[in-house]
Residue, then its C-alpha position, 0 to 999 in steps of 0.5 A: m857524036q853529039t850535034i848542036d844547032f847554034q843560032l848565029r844572031d850576027e854576020f858571023v862568029e869567031l872560032c874560038n868564041l863559038l867553041k866557048l858559047v856552045g861549051v866545047a871550051d870553058s874560055g875563049g883562051r881554051g878554044k884558041a888552044l883546041v885550034a892550035a892543037g889541031e883539034v878543030t875542023l871547019d867544013g870537014q877541013l882542019e882549021s888553023r885560024k883561031t879567029a876564023k869566021v865562022r857563018a850560017g851554013q857552016v859545020v865545026e867539029c871538035l872534041g866529038v861535037r858537031i856544030k851546025v851554025v844556023t841563022a837565028d829565026 
């Protein structure tokens, strides 16, 4: 499984936008479709909220990619 560290610059990032920003989805709409299809987990739990607030320390998995959200230096 590929792992990506995402540097969070604000308090949170919406889940569908995170998938777009790291390149798992080619658009926010595609990110929403992946969430709706049950392809996304947040901290090991299936996530159905397309605009869930993802904060530093959380882990998102989708299509064989693990995204670790970390604070920006």
